N, C-alpha and C positions, 0 to 999 in steps of 0.2 A: 111856316109851320108844316106845310105839306112836304118839304124837303126833309125835315126831321123824321117824319113818319116813314117816308120812303127809305131813308138811311137805316132806320130801325128795322124795317121789314127785310131789307137786304142782309143786314147783319144776322138776323134770326135765321134766314134761309141758309146763309153760308155756314153757320154753326150747326144747323141741322144736317146738312150734307156731310160735313166733316165728322160728326158724331156717328152717322150711319155707316160711313166707310171704315170707321175704326173698329167695328164689331168683328169678332173672330168669325170666320166661316169654316165650317167643317167641309170635307170633300163631298159628303152626302148632301149638305145644304147647297153647295155650289152646283152640283149636278141637277138638283131639283129646280133651282132657279134657271139653269140653262135649258132644261127640258120645258119648263113652264113658259119660257120666253119664246119658244118656237124657233130658236136659233138653229142654223144648219149644223150637221155633224152629230156625233155620238159622244156622250160624256160618260166615262166610267171612273170608278175609284180604284186607287192602288196605294194601299198604305195611307199615308197622310198627304197624298197627291190626288189630283184629278188628271185624267188623260182625255183630251179632246181629240177625237179622230175626225178630221175634216172630210168633206165629200171627195177629196182627192186621195184619201187614204193616208194622209200625213198625220202623225201623232204630235200633239203639242201638250207638254206637261206643265202643270202648275202645282207648286209646293204650297200647302196650306199650313200656316202658322198662326200665332196669336194675332198678327196684323192682317190676316186675310190670305188669299191665294195669289201667288205671284208666279209669273212665267219663269221657268228655269231653262238654261241653255241646253241641258242634256237630260233626257228621261232616265238616265242611269242614276240620277240623284234621288229618284223615287224608289222606295223599297218595293219588292214584289208583294210583301204582305206586312201586316202589323208586327212589330217586335213583340216577343213574348216576355 
């Protein structure tokens, strides 16, 4: 019986983590989470992207879509401003 309860709790945990990661994140939300976490570097928004400037001055860009924010190979994929 104890194994059934453990399996149920693990299943609930896995589904909870999966559902949390599927929520859309806006660039503003991403930067707020970054700043609140105390992670090093500076987070700024640029259109539908976030730009993380590391302590070494390197820019890492993440494109934010309905599935969340994902690292892109080139910051040129991020617009300078919101489309009108």
